[in-house]
N, C-alpha and C positions, 0 to 999 in steps of 0.2 A: 251738912255743915262744912265750912271751909277749914282747911288745915292752917294753923297759925304759922306765918313765916318765922324763920329763925335767922340768927346771924349767918349760919352756913348758907341759907338761901340767898341772902344778899351778897355774900362773898362771891357767889357764882355770877350775879348780875354786875357787881362792881369789881370784876376780875382785874381791871387795869389799875384800880386804886384800893387794894385790900386794906390799907391802913385807914381808909375813911369809914370802914364798917365797924361800928361798935354798938353797944346796947342802946345808946341814945338814938342813933339813926334808926335802928329797928323799931324802937318805941314810937318815934315820930312818924314813921311811915305807916305803922299799924294804926296809930291814932287817927291820922289823916284819912286812911282808907275806910274808916268807920263813918265818915261824913256821908250824907246822901249823895250818891253818884261817885263817891271817892274810890270805891273798888274798881270801877271801870277805868278811872284815870290811871290808877296804879297798874292795873293789868295792861292797859295800852302802852304804858312806858316800858313794861317788861318785854314787850314784843318788838321794840325798836331795834334796829341793827346797831352794832358797835359804831360809835361816832368816828368820823375820819378827821384827823387833825388838819388845820389850815395849810400846813406845809405839804401834806399829802395831796390835798386838793389842788394846790398850785402846781405841784409836780405833774399831776395828771393832766392839767390844763395845757401845759407845755407851750404857752404863747406868752408874749410880753404882757405884764400886768401893771397897771398904774395903781398904786396904793396911796390914797390921800389920808393924811393924819391931821386931826384937828383936836385942839384941847377941849376938854369937857366944858370949861368956862365959856369958850367961844360958841360952842354948840348951844349951850343954855341961852346965851344972849341972842343968838340968831333965831331959835325956834320957840322960845318960851316968853319972849317979851314983845 
């Protein structure tokens, strides 16, 4: 039988945002993990490396980068109509 995760467990996973961990988050993750195949999804997420911020990625790239910004409304018009 699997050991139930606790708030302490999720604090170790969400170490960069401990304020986001509360009883509701733990409840929602545990509930979703009970869906068929849900445990595998939750387990896979726990094995992911710590995400890198976009600024860190751009700094590592160290070459000029063109960033195109478009409003959501324009994107909606272009791709959804």
